[in-house]
N, C-alpha and C positions, 0 to 999 in steps of 0.2 A: 905446458901448453896454455895458451891464452883462454881463460874461462869464457870470454865473450864469444870467441870462435867456436868453442864447444857447444854453446847454446844454439848458435846459428846452424851448426852442422846437425844438431838433434832435430831442430824444427824442419830443416830441409828433408831429412830422412823420414820424419813423420808424414810430411806432405806427400812424399813419393809413395809411401805405403798406402795412404788413403787413395791416391790416384790409381795405384795398382788394383786396390780393392774395388773401386768404382768400375774400373775397366773390366775387372773380373766379373762383377755382378751383371754388367751390361752384356758381356759376352754370354754368360750363362742364360740370361733372360732370352736373348736372341736365339741361342741354341735350342732352348725348350720350345720357343715359338716356332722355329723352323721345323723341328721334329714333329710338332703338333700339326702343322700344315701338311707335312708329308704323310703322316698317318691319316689325316682327314681325306686327302686325295686318294689314298688307297682303300678308303672305306673302313679303316680300323678306328672307329669313333671312340671306343672306350680308352684306347691308348692316347688318342688325340686329346680327349678330355683331361687326362692326367698331365700331359705336357703343358697345355694352356693354363691349367691351375698352378703348375710349378712356376710358370712365367709370371703369373699374377702375384704369387707369393713373394717373388723377388721385387716386383714393381706393382704395387696396388693401384697405380693409375695408368696401367698399360692398356690403352683403349683398344688397340687391334686385337689383343689377346681376349678381352671381354667379348668383342664382336665375334671372333672366331669360335669362342666357347659357346656363345648363343647359337650360332649356326650348327655346332656339333650337337647341342641338346635337341635341336629340331630333328636332326638325323636319328638321334637316339629315342625319339618319341617322348621327350620330356618337356612338354610345353611350359610347365612352371619354371623349370631351370632356364629355358630360353628366355622367358619373359623377364626373369630376374637379371640375367646378364645384359640383355638389350636395354633394360632400365638403367643399368650402371653405365652403359655406353652413352645414353642420352644425358645422364647427369654429368659425366666427364667431358662430353663433347656435344653440346646442344645443337650444333650445326650438322650432326651426322644424319644424313638423309635415310640411309639404310635402316638405322636403328629406329628412327621416327616412324617409318613405314611398317617395320615389323611390329612395333608396339600398336600402331593403328590397326593392323590385321588382328592382333590378339583381342583388342577391345571390340572390334566388329564381330568376331566369332563369339565373344561373350555377351553380345547384344548391348554393349555399352556404346551406343552410337554417338553420343555427345563427345565422349573422350576420344573416340576414333576420329570423328570429324575435325576436332581441334588439331590433332596431329597432321591430318591430311591437308587441311587448309593452310597450316603453317608451311608445309613443303610447297604447295602450289603457289603461295604468295611469292616465293622466291624463284620457283621453277614452274611456271604455268603450263609448260608442255611435258612435265614429268609423267611418262606413260604409266608407271606403276601407281603413282598417286591418283591418276585419273581413273584407273581401273578400280581402285579402292573407293573413290567417290561414287562411281557407278554402282558398286556393290552396296554402298550405304543407302543410296536412293532406292535400290531394289528392295532392301530390307524394309524400308519405310513405305513400300508399295507405291512409290512415286515413279511409275514406269516411264512417264514422259521425260522427266529429267534424266533418268538412267539412260534412256535411248539417246538423248541429246549428248551426253558425255561419251557414249560409245561412238557416236558419229564424229565428235571432236577428235577422238583418238585416231579414227580412220583418216581424218583430214591431215593429221600430223604424220601418220605412217599408215599408208593404205595396205600394208602387208601384215597388219596385226590380226591374225586369225581369231584370237580370243575376242576381239571386238565384234567380228561377224557372228561368232557363236553367242555372245551376249545379246546382240540385237535379235538373233533368232529366238532365243528364249523369251524375250519380251513379246515379240510378235505372236509366238505360240500361246502365251498367256492371254493375249488380247483376242485370240481366236483367228488371227491372220495367218493361217497355216501355209498358204502359198508363199507369202512374203518370208515366213520363217524358213521354209525349204530353200528359197532362193538365196538367203543369206548363208545358209550352211553349204550349199553347193559352191558359192563363191569362195568360202574358206577352203573347201576341198580342192577346188581347181587352183587356188593360189598356192597351196602346199600339198600336192598329191601324195607325197611320201610321208607326211606327218600323220600320226595315228589319231591324235585327239580330235581334229575336226571330223574325220570320218566316223569315229565312234559317237560323236555328238549327233551326227546324221543317223546313225543306227538307233540311238535312243529316241530320236524324233520319229522315225518310221515305226519303231516298236510301239510307242505311245499312240500312234495313229492306226495300230494293228495292220500296218503294211509290212507283213512279215517277210514276204519274198524280197522286197526292196532292202529291208534291214539285213537279211542273210547275205544278199549280194554284196553289200558294202563291207560286211565283216570278211567275206571271202576275198574281196579285192584287197583289203588291208593285209590279209595273210599272204596273198600273191606277191605284194610289194615288200613284205617283211616275213619271209618264210621261216626264219629262225627265231621268231618272237613267240615264246611260250605263252605269254600273257594273252595274246590274241586267240589262241586255242582255248584258253580258260573262258574268255568272253564268248566264244562260239559255243562252248559247252553250256554256259549259263543261259545263252539264248535258246538253245535246244531244250534245256530243262524247263525254261519258262513257257515254251510253246508246246510242252507235253510230248517231247521226243526223247525219252530217257536213254534209249540205246545209243542214239547219235551223241547225246551229251556225254555219256561214258567214253565213247571213242575219242571225243575231242579232249577230254581231260587226260586220257592215257597218252594221247599224242603230245600234250604239253609236257608230261613226265618224260617221254622219250626225247624230246628236244632239250630239256633242261633237267637231267637226272640229279644234278647236284644242288638244285634249288628246292627248298622245302615247300614253297607255295603250291605248286601243282599237286604234291602229295596231300597237302592239307585240304585243298579244294575237292580233290577226289574223295577223300575221307568224308567230307561233309556231304557230298553227293550220295555216297553209300549209306551214310547215317539216315539221310532223308528218304532213301528208298528201302529202309529197313533191312539193310544187308550189313549187320553188325560185324560179321567175320571179316569181310573185305575192308570195311571202314577201319577196323583195328589194324589190319595189315598195312594200310596206308599210313596211319599214324606212326606205326613202328618204323616204317621206312623213313619217314620224315625225321624221326628221332635218331635214326642211325646216321643221317646226314649231319644233324646238329645235336649231338648227345646231351649238351648242357642247356639247350634252349628252354627257358622257363615257360614261354608261351605255348610251346608244343605240349609240355608236361601238364600245364594247367588245362589245356583243351582236352587232353587225354583223361584227366581227372573228371572233367565235366562229362565226357563220353561214358565213363564207368558209372558216374552218378546216375545218368539217364538210364543205364542198363541195370541199375540197382545193385551194382557190385561195389558196395561201399568200402570194403577193405582195400580193393585195388585203387579206388579213387583217393582214399586217404594216404596210400603209399606214395602216389605221385605228388600229392599236395605236400607231403612231408619233405620230399626232395626239393620242391620249389621253395618252400619256406625256410629250408636249411640254407639255400643259396641266397634268397632274398626275404628275410624275416618280415619285412614290412610291405611285401607285394600285395597290393590292395585286392586285385581279383582273386588271388589264392585265399586270402583271409575271408573274403566274402563267401567263397565256396565252402570253406571250412565251417562257417556258420550255417550254411545251407544244409550241409551234411548233418550237423548237430540237430537241426530242426527235423530233418528226415528221420533221424534216429529217435525222435521225440525227447531229445535232451534240450527242451525249450529254454531253460534257464541259461545254459551255456551259450546257446544260439543268440539269445537276446543280448547277453553281455558282449558278444563279438560285434553284433550289429550296432549297438550303442556306441562302442569305441570307434567303429568305422564312420558313423554319422558325426561323431565329435571331430574327427579328422577331416571329413568331407561332408559338410552340412547339406550339399546339394545332390547327394547320392540317392537318386530316386529309388533305385533297386534295393538299396539297403533298408530304406523305409518300408518297401513292399515286403521284404523278407522278415523284417521286424514285426510287421503286422501279422504275417502268416504265423510266426512263432507265438505271438501273444494270443492269437486265436486258438492255436493248439493247446495253449496253457489255460484256455477258458476265460481269458481277459478280453472280453469282446469290445468294451469301450476303448481300451488302449489300442487294440488292433485297428478299430475304425479310424482313430486319430492318426495312426501311423500310415494307414493306407490312403487316407485323404491327403496327407502331406506328400506321399509318393505321386499322387495324381496332380497335385499342385505344382510339383517340380517337373513332372512330365505328363502333360495332359493327354498324351497318346499312350499312356501305360495301360495296355489292355488287361494284363494280369491283375493289376491293382483294381481297375474298374470292375472286372468280373468278380473278384473276391468281395468287393463292397456290395455288388449286386446279389451275390449268394447269401451274404449276411443279411441283407435286407429281406430276401425271400424267407429266410429262416425266422426273421422277426415279424413276418407277415406285413412288412412295410412294402406293399406291392407298388406303390407309386415310385418309391426310391429305386426299386429293382427295375421298373420300367425305364426310368431315367438312365440308369447306368448301362443297361443292355442296349438302349437306343443309341447312346453315345458310342459304344463299341461298334455297333452296326454302321454308324456314320463313318467310322474309320475303316472298318472291314465288313462290307455288306454280306460276305459269304461266311461269316463266323457262325458256325452251327450252334455252338453252346450259347452264344449271345441271343440267337434267334429263339432257341428253346426257352431261355430265361425270359425273353420278352413275352412269349406266348403264355408261360406260367404266370407272369406278373399280370397280364391282361385278364387271364382266367380268374385269378384271385380277386380282381376288382369287379368281376361280373361282366367284363367287356367281351362277351363270348364271340361276337361276330369278328372283332379284331383278332382275338386269340385264334380263331379258326383259320384266319388268313395266315397267321404266323406258322401254325402247325402244318398247313397245306404247303407252305413254302419249304418247310423242312423236308416234306415228302418229295417235292419236286427236285430239291437239290440232292437228296440222297435216297432214292427210291428203294434201295436195298437195306436201309437202316430201319429197324423196327421202332425206334424211339418216336418218330413223327406220328406213325399210326397209333401207337399206344397213347400219346398225349391227346390226339384227336379223339380217340375212343373214350378217354376219360371225360373229355368235354361233352361228347354226345351222351354218355351215360348220365352225366349231371343234368342234362336237358331232358332226360328220359326218352331220348331218340334211340331206342334200343336196337333197332335194325342197323342204323348207321354205326352205333357203338360196336355191335358184334362184327360188322364187316371190317372195321379197322383193327379190332382186337385179333380177329382170326388172321388177318394179313400179317400182323406183327408176330403172331405165334408161328405162322408158316415160315417166317424168316429165321426165327430162333425158337425151337420148341421147348427150350429149357427156361424160358422167361416165366417165372412163377407169378410175378405181379400181373402179367398179362393174363395168364390162365385163371388166376383168382378172380379177375374182373369178368372173364367170360362166365364163370360159374355164378358170380353175383348177379349178372344180368339175367341169366336163366332163372335164378331164384326169384328175382323181382318179378319175372313174368309167370311165376308159379309153375315153371317147366322143370319140376324136380327130377323126373325120370331122365329127361335130356341131360340135366346137370350130372346125374349119377353116371350115365353112359360116357359123358365127357371125361369124368374122373377115371373111370376104368380104362378108357382108351389112352389117357395121358400117362397112367401108370405103366402101360406097355412101352410108351415112347421114351420115358426117362430111364428105363432099365434099372440098374443097380444103384443109382444115385440116392443114397439115404436121405440127404437133405431135401431133395425133391419129393421123394416118396412120403416123407413126414408131412410136408405141406399139403400134398394131394389127399392123403388119408385124413388129415384134419378137416379139409373142406368136405370130404365125403361124409365124415361123422356129422358135420353141421347139417348137411342135406338130409341125412337119415333121421336126425332129430326132428327136422321140420316135417318129415313124413311120419313122425311118431313111432319110428322103429328104434326104440331105445337100446335094445340088446345089440342090434347091428351097429348102431352109432358107437356104443361102448367099445365094441371090437375094433372099429375103425380108429378111434382115439388111442386105444392101446397100441395099435399097429404104428401109429404116428410116433408115439413115445419110444417104441422099440427101434424104429428106424433112426430117430435122432433124439436122444434123451435131453439135448440142450434146447429143443424147440418147446417154447412155453405154453402156447395156446391149448394143446390137448390136456395138460394138467388141470387147467381151469375148467375145461369142458367136462372132464370126468368128475371133478369135485362137484360141479353143479348138478350133474346127473345123480350123484349119490345123495346130495342134499335134497333135491326135488323129489327123489323117491321116498323121502322120509325114513330112509334106512341108512343114515350115515354111519351108525355104529357097526353095521354089518361090514361096510367098506373098511372102517378103521380096524376091525378085528382081522379082516382078510389080509391087509397090508402089514399089520403087526405080526401075524403068523408068518408071512413071507420073510420078514426081517429076523424072526426067531430062528428060521432055518439058515438064512444067509444074511448076516448083519452088515456085510460090506457092500450094500447096494444103495446108491444115492437116490435112485428113482422112487422107491417106496417112501423114503423119508420126505421127498418132495411132495408126493401125493398126499401124505398124511398132513404135512405142514399146510398145504393148500386147503384141505378140508377143515382143519382146525381154524385156519384164517377166516374162512367164510362163516364159521360158527362163532367167530369173535372170541375164540379161546386162544388168545395171543401168546400166553405163556407156553402152551403146548406147540403152537406153530413155530415159535422162535426156537424151541428145543429141537424140533425135527429139521428145520432149515440149517441150524448149526451142525447137527449130526451129518446131514448131507455134505456140508462143506468140510467137515473133518475127514470124510471119506474121499472127497474130491474138492480140494480148495479152489479149483477153477470152474466149478459147476455153476454156470451162469444163472439158470432159473432160480436156484436157491439163493444165490448172492443177490439177485434182483429183489426177490420177495422179502428177504431179511432186511435189506437196505430200506425198503419202503416201511416195513414194520418198525425198525429202529428210528425212522425219521419222526415218529410221533413223540419221541423222547428227546427233548432239547439237549440233554446231557450226552446223548449217544449220536448226535448228528454227524460228528466227524467219522465215527465208525461206520455209520450209514453210508457216508460218501465213499469210504474205502470199498465197501461191497458193491455199491452202484457202479463205481469205476471198473471193478473186475467184470461185472456183467456187461458194461458198455464195450470193454475191450474184446470180449468174446462174442457179443451179439450187437455190433454197432448199428445194424439196421432194424432192430426189433422195436416196434413202437411202444411196447410196455416198458422196455428198458429206458427208452428216451423219456417217457413220462416219469418214471421213478427218479432218474437223475435230475430231470427238470424240477421235480417237487423238492428234492433235497437242496438244489440251488436256491429255490424259492425260500425254503426255511432258513438258509444261510444269508438271505438278503441279496443274493446275486441274481437280480431280476432279469437283466439282459441275457445272461446265460440260460436262465430258466425258459425264457421266451423262445430261444433258439431250439432247445430240446422239444418243447411242447409243439412248436411249429412243425417239426419233422414228424412227430407222433400223430398230429392231426391229419397230416397228409395221408397217412395209412389208416387212421381210425377216425374218420370224420363224423361218425355217428356215435361216438363214445362220450357220454355226458361228463364223465370224470375228467377226461383230458380237456374238453371244452371249458369246464370250470377252472381247471388249473391254469389254462392259458389266460382266461379272464382275470383270475386273481393276480397273476404275475403282471399283466398289463395295468391293472388297478394300482398295484404297488409302485409301478414305474411312473404313474401319473398320467398314463394314456387312457383316460376314462371313457372316451368315446368308443375306442376299439374294444375296451374291456366289456362295455355294455353288450355288444353284439355277441360276444362269446358266452357271457353269463346267461343271456337270454336264450341262446341256443341250447346251452346245457340243461336249463330248466324245461325247455320245450321237449327235449329228448327224454328227460326223466324228472319227475317231481320229487323223488325221494332218494336220490343217490347220496352217498356219503359226502357231505359238504354242501348239500342243497340249501340248508338254512344260511350258511355263510354267503352263498351266492346271492340269496335274497337280501341279506344285510348290505352287501356291497352295492347292489342295484338301488337300494333305498337311499344310498349316500351319493349316488351319481346325479 
């Protein structure tokens, strides 16, 4: 055969194979694309995503596939993916209007107005009557608060197409913001009359009437929408939300259940009903709704994440973790689930793990305000106050409306006695949410701390007006009046608070203190006896009341009866510390401490496994400055009961005098704090150890809470002054050091207080 003919035949065959291959790729590409479109139209977006990706893999410049993939990501709730694909469309086809407008929308939502405007203007330059571009331009003007230009653009849209209901609604929002409510209503009515069967214009009218508190008109519009669209479950959800907002919970429940009846195969009505039951404290019904939603979509990670959050709120951590494990098994990088995992770790006081999770989330999403808030919360739990404040400040920077972050910053400021900062944070929260009870209380406390008693009184009276059955407002107002020595007003408020909750011992203690200040000791004793009857068998309450009773009896010089009362307090609650000190003082002041030592030593000889006698002996030796013996008895008490908080606290304070034992001291102080988190002596001990370790911010926090309960204690005032001095806040340090010396000239540390004052 002719070699030349062979070569020609080979070349022709190769060309044919290439053509067949190209044809095959083209067909495969089109087939994947067609399947993707079909899946998209049926709402099967994950399958559509796979087909469009397959088409792009065959042809990396397949513009239509990128565009459809971008639309698919929008349906899947993946804005990042959508932005990426539309950016690719714009790169391959700069004239593609849809991609340009989608990117402009993303930029506008991200507050990147310059980039958005550039895209919109490019479209309008070629298509000046492009309705979507004009709506985006109006939105940009609205963002910039240029209401005149925004209105002008909406009017231009209506000139082009008078049936554009969105333009009427846009004009209505502008008029409402300008206070032109009649004009706003007129625009909305025009939109409704133009498209009576459309839901959006009517719902915009509902929102308008609701904002104007025209609730009857709002309800009528929702019901009209339902009449025109009786099979629309979403409208019943809106009706339920309206009823809930207007404090008609039973009607709200009926509306939500009707939505479920209409659309039993849709998870949304179940989830909304579950949220309703959660908000009305019906956890059992809420859980039932979540479970029904999950039965409709067993693999839905959003339902499972929400259920994990529900169990976290119920403090059922094991169940919360079980649902999170399922979510993270399906989607290991699912951001909300990982966030909740960190939250649970913080809740379990595994702060190191929590911080690690939040740091990783922040690395991935630097604008995640909530991750910064939770990171701050975890650092605060770990005692790292400055790092916590930095994280919380960043959370507020990213989200100026973050109430939780502002409140936590305010609480830290209160503990640090930075009352101006606490006032600022609470005022900012109240500007956002005027009815926030905790913020109002913080504001009152901050004002009281600054000596602005008239303004504080207004804040506390507002609390009482807003929640007349809540004892907190009366208690805070009582404290303010007691500080002003307006004892009648103080007692009136304390008594009201106690009538609302007879078990509030802080309130009862202040009632006794007021009667003591008035020298009404018999009245105070009668109050104690009456209160013992009211609290019944509650050992914690009986211990506090008997301790108060012992103090009154001492003031009456009835030492024997006082000793009996203090012993009753210890018997009721061996972990309650004040009666140990009181008994030790009695024994020392009687100048017969050895008799008491012999007595408790004999008790231990008969029954050596009692922590209480060791505690009393340790306290007596402590006051005698026989520290080797006091340490021995505190350690003996802890050998018997390793969680015995009074001995742990006193041993910690004792060990803090030895720099080599400061870490051991911290260990015991933390045991005491865990067992007695609200005890002012424990706070003072832990604060002093923080001070010794150079953690002055942490120390200030502990001393601040201790001073709240022991304002007349010279040692605590000195400790606070010393910590502020070391922090460099010498002006505030001065006031605490001076108060300490005014209260007592010879407390342990008085000379150091004078030295610091001489250096200020």
